[in-house]
Structure formats: structure tokens, C-alpha cells
C-alpha angles and dihedrals in degrees: 000000000000094000094050093051090050090053091049092048091050091049091052092048091050091048091053092048091052096044119115113262118254119246121255123189119230124187116214125197122238089255092052092048090048092052092050092048091048090051091051091048093053096045134090120228133189122246093255090062099049099091095046091044092050093054093044092049091049090054092048092049091049090053091045092054092047089063096050 
């Protein structure tokens, strides 16, 4: 019985380690959003990052314009 419970405990621990992270909400100031957007503007990204970067930048710009 001891071996079976160890296997089950290990399986539970692995499941928790592989679980998707929970969301946490962070509020950024206008200045912080501006800095991040400026960093993105002045950076070079590979082709595999373009779609994700586009969506991220759109979200950041939307938040930036909410605060104006």
C-alpha cells in the first residue's frame, strides 16, 4: 500500500506542476505603459513572435488610451 500511495502522490504533484497558471491582475501607470510600448517600438523581433507581439501591443495600447 505504501508504494501505491507514493505513486499517487507523485502523480498529483506532477499534475499541479503542469497546471496552467492562474491569472493575476496588475495595474500599470501611464508612464509604465509608455515605457513598455517604447521598448517594443525600439526592439527587433523574429517572425515567429510577430502575431503574439501584435496582440500584446494592441492590449497595451488599449490600456494606455483608457488612462488618457
